[in-house]
TORPAMAR-976398 format. One record per residue: x, y, z of N, C-alpha, C in turn. Coordinates in steps of 0.1 Angstrom, whole numbers, plus 5000, padded with zeros to 4 digits. Layout:
BEGIN
XYZXYZXYZ
...
***
This chain:
BEGIN
292884764111291484774103291884844090
291484794079291784834066290584944064
291085074058290085184057289685174042
288685274041288185284027288985384018
289985444026290785574018290285704018
290785784014290285924013289985994025
291086004033291086094047290186024058
290385884058289985804069290285864083
291385914085291985954098292285834107
292885874115293385754127294485664123
295085694111296085604108295685494098
294285494094293885374085294385394072
294985314067295285324053294185264044
293985314033292985244022293585124018
292785024015293284904008293684953993
294684873990295184893976294184833965
293684923957292784903947293384873935
293184753928293784723916292484743905
292884843896291884883889292084793876
290984703875291184623863290384663850
290984643839290184693828288884613824
287784693824286484593820286784503807
286284373808286284293796285384363785
285784323774285184363762283684323758
282984383752281584363750281084213747
282084163739281984013734281983923747
282883943758282883853769281483873776
280984013779279984043785278783963778
278583993765277583933756277483773757
278683703759278683573760278183513774
278583583784278183553797276683573797
276083673792274683703794273983613786
274583573773273783463766273683333776
274583303782274583193792273483193802
273283303808272183333818270883313810
270883383797269483383790269283243787
270283153783270083013778269482933792
269982973802269582893816267982913818
267583033813266183063816265383093803
265783003793265283043781263682993778
263282893788261782853787260882993793
261283033803260483143807260583263799
261883293795261883413785261383393772
261183283767260383243755259083283756
258583213768256983253770256883403772
257683453779257683623781257583673767
258283643758258483723745257083703740
256483573738255083563733253983633739
254083653752253083733760253383853756
254683913756254884053752254384073737
254683973727254183993713252684023713
251983933721250583953722250184093727
250884123739250484263744250684383736
251984363728252184493719251184463707
250784343701249784333690248484393695
248084373707246984443711246884573713
248084623714248484793716248284853702
248184773691247984823679246684853673
245684803682244384793678243784953681
244185013690243685153693244185253683
245285253680245585353669244885333657
244785203651243985163638242485203641
241885183651240485203657240085343654
241185433658240985593659240885623643
241685583635241785603622240385573616
239885453617238585413612237485513617
237485543631236485613636236385763628
237585813625237685943616236985923604
237685843597237685823582236585733577
235885653586234685583581233485593589
233685603602232485623610231885773609
232785863611232586013610232286043598
233386053589233586103574232386013565
232185883568231485803560229985793566
229785873578228485863582228185703585
228885633593228585483596228485463610
227385503616227185483630227085353635
226785243625226685093629227985043632
229185113628230585043632231185093645
230285203651230785243666230985123674
229885053676229884943686230984823683
231084783670232184683668233684753671
233884873667235184943672235384943685
234384983693234384993708234784863713
233984763710234284623714235684583710
236184603698237584573695238584623703
238484763708239384833716239184783730
237984753734237784703750238484553749
238284443739238984333740240384333739
240884423731242384443728242884483743
242284583748242684623764242584523772
241584433774241584323781242684223778
243084193766244184103762245484163766
245684303766246884373767247084373783
245984383790245984383805246384253811
245784133806246083993810247483963807
247883973795249083963790250284013799
249984153802250984243809251084163823
250084143829250084083843250783943843
250383863832251283723833252683753830
253083853821254483883818255183923832
254484003838255084063850255383953861
254283863862254583743872255583663867
255583603853256483503850257883563850
258283683846259483753845259983773860
259083813867259383873882259983733888
259183623886259683493893261083453887
261183453873262483423866263583503871
263283623872264583713879264883673891
264083663902264283623915264883473916
264483383907265083243907266383253902
266883353892268183353888268883413897
268683513906269283573915269383483927
268583403932268583313942269783213937
269683153926270583063919272083123921
272383253915273583313917273983323930
273283383939273583383954274283263958
273483163957273783023963275282973955
275483003943276482963936277783043942
277483193942278583273949278983243962
277983233971278183183985278883063987
278582963979279382833978280882843973
281082943964282282983959283183043970
282483143976283183233986283683123999
282883024002282982954014284382844009
284482823997285682733994286782823989
286982923991288083013990289182994000
290482993994291382974006291483084015
292083044026292183144038292983264033
293783234025294783364022293783464016
292683444008291983524002291083614012
290883554021290183604033290883704039
292083674042293383764048293283884039
292983874026293584004018292184064014
290984024019289784084013289084104025
288384244025287284264037286084154036
285684114045284484054045283384094041
283184244043281984304039282084314023
283284314018283184314002282784203997
282984074003282583963999281083954000
280383994010279083994013278484074002
278984213999278484293990278284213974
279284133974279484053961278183953957
277983893969276883763970275583863970
275383953978274184013979273684133970
274684193968274384333959274584313945
275584263939276184243927275284133919
274784023926273983923921272383993917
272284093926270784153923270784203909
271784253904271684323890271384243880
271384113880271184013869269684013866
268784063877267484063872266984133861
267784233854267584303843267884213831
268984113832269284023821268183903820
267583873829266683763828265383763831
265183903834263683953838263184033828
262484123834261884223825262784303813
264084333818264984403811265184353797
265584233796265884163783264784153774
263384093780262384093773261784223767
261884323776261284443772262284523761
263584503761264484533752264084463738
264084323739263684263727262384293722
261384303731260184353727259984483722
260684583727260684713723261284733710
262484653706262884653694261984593680
261384493684260484433677259284523674
258684563684257684663683257984783675
259184843676259584963670259784913653
260184803653260484753638259184733631
258184663638256984653632256184783627
256084873637255484993637256185083626
257585063624258185143613257885113600
257584973598257284913585255784963582
254884973592253585043588253485173586
254485263593254685403591255185413578
256185343573256685353559255485333548
254785233552253385213541252685353543
252485413554251485533555252085633550
253385683550254185793545255485803546
256185743537257585713539258485823539
258185943534258986063537259086093549
257686113556257686163569258386063582
258185933575258785833586260285823585
260985853574262385853572262885963582
262186103580262586193590262586173604
261386103608261286083622262385973626
262685863618263685763620264985833620
265385913614266585993613267086053628
265886113634266086163646266186083658
265385963657265485853667266885773665
267585773652268585723650269885793658
269585933656270586013667270485993680
269185983684269085943699269785813703
269585703693270085583696271585563697
272185653687273585663687274185743701
273685853706273885913718273685823730
272685743730272585633740273585533741
273785473731274885393729276285423735
276785563732277685633735277985653752
276485683755276485733769276385593779
275885493774275885363781277385303781
278185323770279585263772280385343781
280285473783280985553793280485533806
278985493809278785473821278985333828
279485243819279685103826280885113836
281885173832283085173843282685253854
281785353853281185423865280485323874
279585233868278785153875279785043883
280885013878281784933882282485003896
282685123893283585203904282485203916
281185233912280185253923279985123931
279985013924279784883931281084853940
282184883934283484873942283484943954
283185083954282985173965282085133975
280785093969279785043980280184923988
281084843980281784713987282684763998
283584833995284384904005283484964018
282685054015282085084026281384994034
280684894029280184774037281184704041
282384694037283484624042283984694058
283984834055284584904064283484934077
282284914075281284904084281184774093
281384684084281384544090282484544101
283684604096284784584107284484674121
284084794116283784884128282684824136
281684794133280484734141281084624148
281884524142282384434149283384464160
284084564159284984614168284684734175
283184734177282784854184283184894196
283584804203283984834218285484894219
286284854209287384924206287385064201
286385064192286085204186285885314197
284785274206284385344219285485364230
286385254230287385254240288285364238
288685384225289585464218288985614215
287785634218287085754214287085764199
287085684190287285674178286285704168
285085734174283885754168283885884156
284685964158284686094151285486054138
286685974142287585924131286985834120
286185744127285385654118284285714109
283685824116282685904108283285984097
284586034099285386084088285585984078
285985854081286285764071285285724064
284085704072282685674063282285784055
282385914059282086024050282886034037
284186004039285185994026284385894014
284385764021283885664012282385714006
281485754016280085794011280185904001
281185994002281086083993281786063980
282585953980282785893967281885823958
281185753969279985683961278785793957
278685893966277686003960278186063947
279586083945280186133933279786043921
280085903923279685803913278085823906
277285813919275785813917275685953909
276086073912275786193907276186183894
277186123890277686113875276686043867
276285913872275285843866273885903865
273585993874272186053875272286173863
273686223863273786323852273586263837
274086143836273986073824272686033821
271786013832270485973829269686103824
269886203832269386343828269586373814
270986363808271186413796270386313785
270386203789269486103780268086133780
267386173793266186223794265786323786
266786443786266486573780266786533765
267786473761267586453747266486373741
265986273748264686203746263586313743
263386403753262286483753262386593739
263786623736264086713725263786633713
264086493712263786423700262086413697
261486403709259886413707259386533702
259886643708259586783704259886793690
261086773685261286793672260486693665
260186563667259386503658257886553658
257486603668256186663667256086783659
257186863659257186963649257386933635
258086833632257986773619256786713616
256086663625254686593621253686693617
253786823625252586923623253186983611
254487013607254887083594254487003583
255186883581254786773571253486713569
252986683582251586623581250686743579
250786853584249786963580249887003563
251086973560251187013544250286913536
250686783541249786683535248386673537
247886723547246386743548245986843538
246586963538246387073528246487013513
247286923510247386913496246486773494
245786723502244986613501245686473500
246886483504247586333503247486253515
246886293525246486223536245286273543
244386193549242986233553243286253569
242386313575242486343589242786213598
242186123594242185983601243385933598
243885943587245385863585246385933591
246186083593247186163602247286113615
245886113620245686093635246285953637
245885853629246585713630247985723629
248585793621250185813620250785873632
250085963637250686013650250685893661
249685843661249585733673250485623672
250785593658251685493656253185543658
253585683655254885723659254985713672
253985763681253985743696254485603700
253785503694254085353695255385323695
256285393681257385333678258385433687
257985543691258985653697258985603711
258085543718257985513734258985393736
258985283728259985163730261385223729
261585303719262785343716263585453729
262685513731262985593744262985503756
262285403757262385293768263685223768
263985173756265285113756266585203762
266385333760267385393769267485363782
266285363790266185343803266685183806
266085103796266484963800267984933798
268485003787269984983785270785023796
270385143803271085183816271085073825
269885013828269984893838270684793836
270684743822271484633818272884663819
273384783815274784823817275184823832
274284863842274684823856274684683858
273984603852273984453855275284393850
275584453837276784403833278084433841
277984563847279184613857279084503869
277884463874277984363884278284233879
278084193867278784073863280184073860
280884183858282284213859282884173871
282184213883282684213897282384043900
281284013895281083853897281983763892
282383813879283483743870284883753879
285283863885286383853892286483753903
285383743910285283653921285383513920
284583493908284583353904285783323897
286583413892287983353886288783313899
288783363910289683313920289383143924
290583083922290682943925290082903939
289482803939288982733953289882643959
289782613971290782523977290582383970
289382333968289182213961289082223945
289582313940289682323925290182193918
291182133925291982013921291481893928
290481903935289881783943289781663935
289581663922289381543913290381463914
291681533915292981443916293281413929
292681433938292881393952291981263957
292681223968291781093975291181123989
290081073991289381094005290581064016
290381134027291281114037290880994048
291480894049291080784058290880834071
290480734079290480764094291980764100
292280874103293780884109294080824123
295280774124295780744138296380864143
296880964135297381104142298781114140
299481034133300981054130301181174118
302081274123302181394115303681424113
303981444101305381444098305481574088
306581654090306981764082308281744075
308581734062309781714057310481844050
311381894056311982014049310882124041
310082164050308882244046309382394044
309182464032309482604031308282644028
307882774033306882854030306982994032
306183074023306183224026304983274020
304283394026302883434023303383524008
304483554008305383613996306483543991
306283453980307183343977308583373976
308783523976310183553975310883583989
309783584000310383594013309783494024
310483364022309983254032309783304045
308783234051308483244066309283124073
309083024068309582884072310682844063
311882804069312882754061313382604065
312782514055313182374060312982324071
311782334075311182284091310782134087
311382054096311081904096310881884112
309681794113309381744124308581634123
308381544135307581424134306781434148
305381404147304381384159303781244158
304181154169303581034169302181034174
301380934171299880964176299680964189
298981074193298781074209299681184214
300681224206301781314213301181454216
301781524224301581664223302781734221
302781814210303781904205303482054208
304482104216304482254218305182324210
304882424205305482544197305882674204
307082714206307282824213308282884206
308483034209309383124202308883244203
309883354198309583474199308183524188
307583624189306683674181307383684169
306583634157307083634143307983534140
308083434149309183314145308383204137
307283214134306483124124305583024130
305283034145304382924149302982914144
302383014143300883024136301082984121
301983014114302282984102302382824101
303182774109303182624110301882524111
301282594121299982524124298982544112
299182654106298282704094298482594083
299782564082300082454071299482334076
299682284086299182164094297682144090
297082254092295482254090295182244076
296082284067295782284051295382434047
295582534056294882684051296082734039
297382664040298182704029299182594026
299582594015300382494009301982504008
302882434013304182464012304582493999
305582583998306282593985307282483981
307882413990308682303990308482204001
308982094001308782004011307481934012
306981864023305981774022305381764036
303981754038303381724051302781604050
303081504056302381364057301681324069
300581284066299581234075299381064076
299981014087299980874087300780824073
301780894070302580854058301980894044
300880974044300281004032300381154031
300781194018301081334016299581414017
299681524024298581604025297981664011
299081694001298781743990297781653981
297881523984297181443978295881393982
295481473994294181444002293181554000
291981514000290881603999290781674013
290681804011290881894024289481884033
288381864027287181864035287181744043
287581624038287581494046288781484056
289881574054290981584064290481674075
289781784072289581874082288381814092
287581724087286681664096287381594108
288581564107289481494117290281604125
290081734123290681834127289881904140
290581944152289782024163290782134164
290082254167290882374169290382464181
290982484190290682584202291682704203
291182814200291882934197291983034211
292783114211292683224223291583304223
290983334211289683404208288883314200
288083244206287283134197285983194191
285583154180284683184172283183124178
282483224186280983174191280083244182
279183164176278183234167276983284174
276283394170275083424175273983344173
273783254183272883144182272683084198
271982974199271982904213273382844216
273182804229274682714232274582584222
273382534223273182404215273682424201
273382534195273682554181275182564178
275882624189277082634189277982504189
277482414198278182314198277882204186
276582184182276082134170276882164157
277482294158278182324146279382224141
279882164153281182054150280381924147
279281884150278581774146276781774147
276481824135274981844136274081764138
274481614138273681514141273781454156
274481524164274981484177273681464187
273381374197272281374204272581434217
271381474224271681534233272481484246
272681354248273381254256274981324252
275181304239276681354235276981494237
275881584236276181714240276581734255
275781664264275981664277277381614282
277681484274279081444278280081544274
280081594262281081684257281181804267
280181864270280081964278280581924294
280381804298280881784311282181764311
282881704300284281684301284981784298
284381924293284982054290284682144303
284082084312283782154325282882274322
281782254313280882354309279582314313
279282204315277782144317277282234328
277982264339277582344352277082484347
277982564340277482694339276182684328
276282584319275382584307273882574315
273782484325272482454331272082554340
273182654344272682774353272282894344
272382884330271982984322270383004323
269783124318268483124318267583024312
268083014300267382884293268082774289
269182764297269982634296270582624283
270482504277271182484264270482584252
269282634255268582714245268982864247
269782904256270183054258270883094246
270583204241271083284229272283354235
273683324230274883384235275083514230
274483554218274883684214275983694203
276183784194277283784185278683774192
279383674186280683654191280683594207
279483574212279483514225279483614236
278983724233279283844243278583824256
277683754256276883724268277583634277
278883564273279383464280280783534286
281383484296282683524302283783454291
284883504294285983454288286183304288
286083274302286283134306285083034300
283983094298282783014293282883004279
283283094271283583084257284482974256
285782994263286782884260286282734262
285582724275284982594277284082544266
283182624262282282594250282982564238
284182624235284782584223285482444225
285982424239286482284241285482174240
284182214243283282114243283082094228
282882184221282582184205283882094199
285082114204285982024198286081894204
285681864215285281724221284081654213
283181734211281981654203282581614188
283581694181283881674169284781534169
285281514181286081384182287181384171
288081484172289181504160290281404164
290981364154292381294156293381394158
293481494153294581604154293781724159
294681784168294181894177294982014176
294682144174295382254175294982344185
295782384196295582484207296282584204
295682704203296682834202296182924213
297282914221297083014233295583004239
295082904241293882874248293582914260
294582954269294282994282294883134287
295683204277296483314280295583414284
294283434279293683564284292483534296
292783404304291983374311292683424327
291483444338292083464349292283314357
293083314368293683204375292683084376
291483134379290283024384289782974372
289683054361289083014349290082924342
291582974343292482874336292682754343
292482724356292482604362291582494357
290282544355289082484348289582444334
289882554327290082504314291282424310
292182434318293282354317293082214321
292282184330291782054332290881984320
289982074314289182024303290182004291
291182094289292082064278292981944279
293181904291293881774294292981664289
291781664293290881574289290681564272
290681684268290481694252291881644245
292981654251294281614244294681474246
293781394254294081274257293681174246
294881094240294681004229294581074215
294881204214294881314201296481364201
296681354188297881434183297581584184
298381644194297981784197299281884194
299081984189299982094185299582234194
300282254203299982374212300882484209
300382594205301082724206301182784219
302082824225302082854240303182974240
302683084248303783204251304083174264
303183134273303383094287303982964286
305382954290305882804289305382734301
304882784312304382704323303282624319
302682634309301382564303301982434295
303282424292303582314283304682224289
304782224303305782124309305681994305
304281944304304181814300304181754287
304481854277304581834263305581714261
305181634252306081504248307281584241
306981684233308281754227307881894223
308781974226308882124226309682164212
308982224204309982284194310182444195
311282484194311582614196312082684183
311182764180311382854167311982974166
312983004157313483134156313783174144
313283284139313383314124312983194114
311883144117311383044107312082914107
312882884118313682774118313482694133
313682564132313682504146314982534151
315082594162316482624168316682524179
315782474186315982364196314682274196
314882164201313782074203313981954214
313081944222313281834234312081854244
312581804257311381824266311681934274
310781984283310982094290312382094298
312481994306313681994313314981984307
314981914295316081904287316482044282
315482114278315782244271316282334282
315582334294316082434305317582404307
317982284308319182234310320382264298
319882294287320682324274320782474276
320282554284320882694284320582774272
319882714261319782804249318582904250
317882934238316783014237315682984245
315382844248314182844256314582864270
315782864272315982874288315883044291
316383104280316283254280314883294281
313883244273312683274273312083244288
312283144292311583084303312083194317
313583224316313883294326313183454326
313183484311312483614310311083624317
310183514314308983504319308983494332
309683404338309983414353310183544359
311083614353311283754360310183844357
309383844346308483924344307183884352
307083764356305983724365306183764380
307383774385308083814396307683974397
307984044386307784194386306184234387
305384144384304084174383303484204398
304084144408303784144420304584234430
305484304423306384394430305884554429
305784614439305284744440306384834434
305984934425307085034419308185094432
309285094428310385144437310885044447
310384914446310884794456312084744449
312884704459314184634452313784504450
***
């Protein structure tokens, strides 16, 4: 189990984290522009609604000045009703535009998140198996669900409020210059200092947001593994060690959050200070203008309200900028995921796999997970249609790697894999894998009904086809005895079924798929003798007429194989039928004799001769 690092205990090593340098702002802005263009219709309407709302907001300050200078000072009570009506109409317009804006951009943001999640999920499903071997599944879940959430600020309220705030501040700035340019320049200077401080803070916060997202993904990955293996955790009384590991990750996450909160607090305090200094400047300079007679009371009151209209968006821009910086950090992590090549990246140059007869040939195949350290060395074999090929050998000899290559999970570094004479490298993997069937030692059973688990292989299958597959797999009897029959929920990973029942369900699923090539990986090794007998019979029916590759540690299960390949050190050391290999006296004979001796020892009491 990979850990989160930082004192996880229990021998768990943290995953090696490669800290990549965040891309420049140019890359981020280009990607943001692409997102904006995809939703430009709604965003354009949103900007219009925002402009209407902000224009309506200008009515109240102007009306206040008229009230003081013309209604009160000019003794014009007849203007009271028109002024009140204008303010009321402006408030209604502003309220309606704000509601429409919130609805429009809220839907736009959720639509963008929805599309991004679909795209990322589809991308993750098509990643090569090697990527899943190297990455915690919880981290991938976090990329799809959490990082995609951040783009709401790029295509929702965030971008529109940012643009709208800048436009509002610009328009009000021009009005303020017209009213009193000296006072306006003083206030603008203070706001410029605040803007520069905000830009510096956001630049420094961006990598922290990246680290925060990475840490959260690691915690999610660790929790996914722990909850998936909760029986092992409890069996080894490892709850305390796992809590320590979780605490280490949670404390790292808390440290990142605390740093970002400190940044927000500094910006908030600086904003409050700017507002306070601006108020002091207004009192000082505005008061002198009143005494000198260069500004009326109404003009000063209007000026103060316009300053508030200009200052509020600028201060708001800091908060929006923080949200968008977090969104940029999420885009960084999404970019890293999308940059990983999928299995079908070169599908355009491949052809669809025709219906196979089942001939499989490997020619001088060399492969290594690390190219400098091959696991398979020049492996060659040929399986005729309908033959059963057994793969045996010591642990680490390359058996699982060999069938992984046949299933297309990895590509040979050199050599070729031929299917009915066609090179697998030139075939589309999706059309090829539809003709594959797999039954493993620990099969994947999904948390759903028995019916759902079988339909996973062939969603369009009829009930008659389900019954036939289940009967051939010796599973129909126990399925009908379940509380709700085919509609019984089997629990996560099939925990409500016995080991033998799960195996027979997996065999039924493979039968329903009607594969031309079948892979059996120790399909009976974990079963009791009664369950094994039932499963062996079902496997025999499954293998009939299909090219089958069997990985077996118990050599008694492969006596009838058409060809047995004995692997040692990534090479085929021996090949032949069971009796031939026994007579040869080589590695296969030694493995057979060793197993026979171990089997006898199982039934001998300690101390017996």
